[in-house]
C-alpha positions in Angstrom: 3.6 -15.9 -2.1 6.4 -16.3 0.4 9.1 -13.6 0.4 12.4 -14.1 2.2 13.0 -12.0 5.3 14.1 -8.5 4.4 14.8 -6.2 7.4 14.4 -3.0 5.3 10.9 -4.1 4.0 9.9 -5.1 7.6 11.1 -1.7 8.9 9.1 0.2 6.2 6.0 -1.9 6.9 6.3 -1.3 10.6 6.6 2.5 10.1 3.7 2.5 7.6 1.5 0.6 10.1 2.4 3.1 12.9 1.7 6.1 10.7 -1.7 4.6 9.6 -2.5 3.8 13.2 -1.7 7.3 14.3 -3.8 8.9 11.5 -6.8 6.5 12.4 -6.5 7.6 16.1 -6.7 11.2 14.9 -10.0 10.4 13.2 -8.9 10.1 9.5 -11.2 8.0 7.4 -10.1 5.1 5.3 -11.0 7.2 2.2 -8.6 10.0 3.3 -5.9 7.5 4.2 -6.3 5.8 0.8 -5.6 9.1 -0.9 -2.8 10.0 1.5 -0.9 6.7 1.3 -1.9 5.5 -2.2 -3.3 2.2 -0.9 -6.6 0.6 -1.5 -9.3 0.7 1.2 -9.1 -3.1 1.3 -5.4 -3.0 2.2 -6.0 -0.2 4.8 -8.8 -2.3 6.3 -6.5 -5.3 6.6 -3.8 -3.1 8.3 -6.4 -1.7 10.7 -7.7 -5.2 11.6 -4.2 -6.5 12.2 -3.4 -3.4 14.3 -6.6 -4.0 16.4 -5.7 -7.6 17.0 -2.2 -6.7 18.1 -3.5 -4.1 20.5 -6.0 -6.6 21.9 -3.2 -9.2 22.4 -1.0 -6.6 24.1 -3.9 -5.6 26.5 -4.5 -9.3 27.3 -0.8 -9.8 28.1 -0.8 -6.8 30.5 -3.9 -8.0 32.3 -2.3 -11.3 33.4 
């Protein structure tokens, strides 16, 4: 389903992604994050994969 652009929603999602990324870097498991943020492990896995792809793209851009 396509949702119209909402700057508040985008800001909230960005902060959530950052918070989850930081907690993952600290060694938190998906199970712990699931309880902490009230999200399913599937959703957390998708966020982690998207974050990993973004990090890879940024590293490729700096290597050029």
